[in-house]
C-alpha positions in Angstrom: 0.1 0.0 0.0 3.0 2.4 0.4 3.2 2.4 -3.6 -0.4 3.5 -3.7 0.0 6.2 -1.0 2.9 7.6 -2.9 1.1 7.6 -6.0 -1.8 9.3 -4.6 0.2 11.9 -2.9 2.4 12.8 -6.0 -0.8 13.2 -8.3 -1.3 16.6 -9.5 -4.1 16.0 -12.0 -7.3 14.3 -12.4 -5.9 12.2 -15.1 -2.9 11.0 -12.9 -5.5 10.1 -10.0 -7.5 8.5 -12.8 -4.6 6.4 -13.8 -4.3 5.1 -10.4 -7.6 3.5 -10.2 -6.8 1.4 -13.2 -4.3 -0.2 -10.9 -6.0 -0.5 -7.7 -9.4 -1.3 -6.4 -11.7 1.2 -4.9 -11.4 -0.4 -1.5 -7.6 -0.3 -1.8 -7.7 3.5 -2.5 -10.2 4.2 0.1 -8.2 2.5 2.9 -5.2 4.4 1.9 -7.1 7.6 1.6 -8.5 7.0 5.1 -4.9 6.9 6.5 -3.8 10.2 5.0 -3.7 13.4 7.0 -6.7 15.6 6.5 -4.6 18.1 4.7 -3.6 15.4 2.4 -7.2 14.3 1.8 -8.3 17.8 1.2 -5.6 18.2 -1.4 -6.7 15.1 -3.3 -10.4 16.1 -3.1 -9.4 19.5 -4.4 -7.7 17.7 -7.6 -11.0 15.7 -8.1 -13.2 18.8 -8.0 -11.2 20.3 -10.8 -13.1 18.0 -13.4 
């Protein structure tokens, strides 16, 4: 899960986040997302909102 966490934290665009979805299940992504600090979660949410 460390690889997934790093990929999520390094993502800067919706396309990069979407590419991660191909390699991991929704459940895996949510488990890692829940472990992130709230600031990290907010950053990822902001990226998704840019669609």
